[in-house]
N, C-alpha and C positions, 0 to 999 in steps of 0.2 A: 504494500500500500504506500501511496505517496503521503507526505506529511499533511497535505491538504485533506486527503481522504480520511486520515486518522482523526483530524479535528472534526470533520463532518460526522464521523461515527460517534464521537463524544457528544456533539450537539444533538444528534438524533436520539441518543440514549437519554440525554437530559430532557428532551421533549416528552419522551415516553415515561420517564420517571417522575416528572414534576407536573406539567399541565395535564398529562393523561394518567395521573396517579389513580383515579377511580377505577381504571381498568388494570393497570400494571401492578397495583397492590396485590392482586391475586397471583401474580408471578413471584413477587418478592416474598410473599408469605410461604410459598413453597420452599424457598431457600431458608427462611426463618425456621419453619418446622423441621426441615431437613437438617439444619444445624443442631437442633435438639437431639434428633435421632442419631446423627453421626457421632456426636459427643458421647451419647449413651453407649453406643456400640464400641467406641474407642476405649472406654473404661469398663467394658464387659458387663454392662447393665442391660436389662431387657427392655425392648420397645414393645409396648402392648398395642397401641393404635395411634393413628394420626387422623385428625379430622380438620375440616376447613369450614369457616362460617361465611355467610353471605355479606357480612360487614368487612371482610378482608382479613379477619383474624383466624386463629386456628388453635389447636391444642395437640400436643404430643404427650401421651401418657406413657410413663416409664416405671419400671420397678427398680428403684435406686435408693441408695442410702447416702447420708451425709458422710463425707464432703463431696461425693460424686454429684449429688443433686445441685450443688453450687455451680460446678463446671457445666452441667447440662443446661441449667437455667441461663447462664451467661451466653452459651452458644446459640441461643435463639436470635436475639437482636444482632449478635456478631456474625451469625451464619452467612448472610448474603455477602458481607465484606470478606470473610474468609474464603468463601467459594470464588469470589471475584479475584482475590489475590492468587489463589491457586490457578485459576483460569489464565490470569495474566502471565504466570510462570510458564504454563503450557504454551502460550503464544510465543514466549521468548525462546523456548527450547524445542518446540515441535511445530507441526503444521497446524494452521487454524482449524482444519477439519477435526483434529483430535479434541478440541474444546467442545465441539458440538456432540461428538460421540461420547465423550466423558459425561456430559450433561445428560444425555439420553440414558446412559448406563445407571447414573444416579437415580433418575426418575423411575426406571424399571425396578430398582431395588426398593423403592418406596411403596410400590403397588401392594405387596402382601399386607402392609400395615394400614392401608387406607380403610376408613370407615365413613359412611355417609355418601350421599349422591354427589355433592359438590366436588369432593375429591376425585371421584370417578369421572367427572367432567374436565376439571382443570388439568390433571396429569395426562390423560390421553390426548387432550388438545395440544398441550405443550410438546408431547412426544411426536405427534403427527407433524406439527409445524417444523420442529427441528429436523425430523427425518426427511421431510420434503425439501428443506433447504440443503441438507447434507447430500442428498442423492440427485437432486435435479438442478440446483443453482449453478451458474457459471462460476469458475474459480474466483473471479473478482467479486461477485455478489456473495459467495460463500465467505470469503475473507471479511468483507464488510459486515456481514451478519455476525460473525464470531466476535469482531471488535465491539459491535453494538451490544451484544449479549454480555460481554465482560463489563463494559462501561455501565450497563443497566444494573448489574448486580452491585457495583461499587456506589453508584449514585443513588440507587433505590434504597440502599441500606441507610445512607445519610438522611434521605427524605423521610424514611419511616421514623428515625429517631428524632428528627426535628418536629414532626407531627406529634410524636409521643410526648415530647417536652412541652410544646406550645398548647396542646389540648388538655394537658394535665392528666394524661393517661397513667402517669406514675403514682397517682393517688387512688387508682381503681384497684379493687381487690381482684385476685386471680390474675394478676398481671405479672410478667416475668420480674420486673424490678421490685414490686411489692413482695413477691415470693423470695427474691434475693435478700430483701431487707429482713424478712422473718428468719431466714437461714443464717444470716451473718450479723444482724443487729446494726448494720450500716444503713442509714436512711435511704429510702427509695429514690429520693431526689439526687442523692450522690451517685447511686448506680446509674441513673439516667444520664447524668453529666458525664460519667466515665465512659459509658457506652457511646454517647454522642461523640466525644472526643476521639474514641477509638475508631469509629466508623469514618470520621473525617480524616484521621491519620491514614487509614487504609485506602481511602480515595486518593489522597495525595501521593502515597507510596505507589499504589497500583497505577494511577494515572501517569506518574513519572516513568514507570516501566514501559507503559504502552507508547507514550510519546517519544521515548528514546529508542524504540525499536527501529532497526534499519528499514528503509523504504524498499 
């Protein structure tokens, strides 16, 4: 990709993640709940089910113990950023198509844990869209899609945390940050600030990787 095309990919991802947030929030929540699930699996805790809500939220139920529950809870809002950083690393070291194949593999792994109709709509639609791009798009369009996908994860994570903070979601019960507050005795507002700074840092780091990649 040329430098201009890379900036175009970033701008397109911003449009998707901010003005079109009412739609793309359903994409970002997949990475959010996937972050919970991946963290649980990483520390050998069981994932019971993943559900999605029509308001753009979701829930990942795990069978876990303290302190593993802390890591699993943090991995939700951090999930899109972490996946975005990993995808940026893949772009740096492999072909863009590998980012899309890796994303599809992750979505397939989520299927056995899905519960509820909405999840069985969102995940198959994402899988179908990514598969169509991967197998039918021209090399130029496939590369552009991979970059937009990575930028969307990084920007969408920040957008979700900004809304979390400005709407006062950190005061709502059954929220990741309130759960973290109960687990650690650190105020929910502090966790919200830490996660917001973390997602911004991931965007800066991941974005710098993407923009420094050779054309």
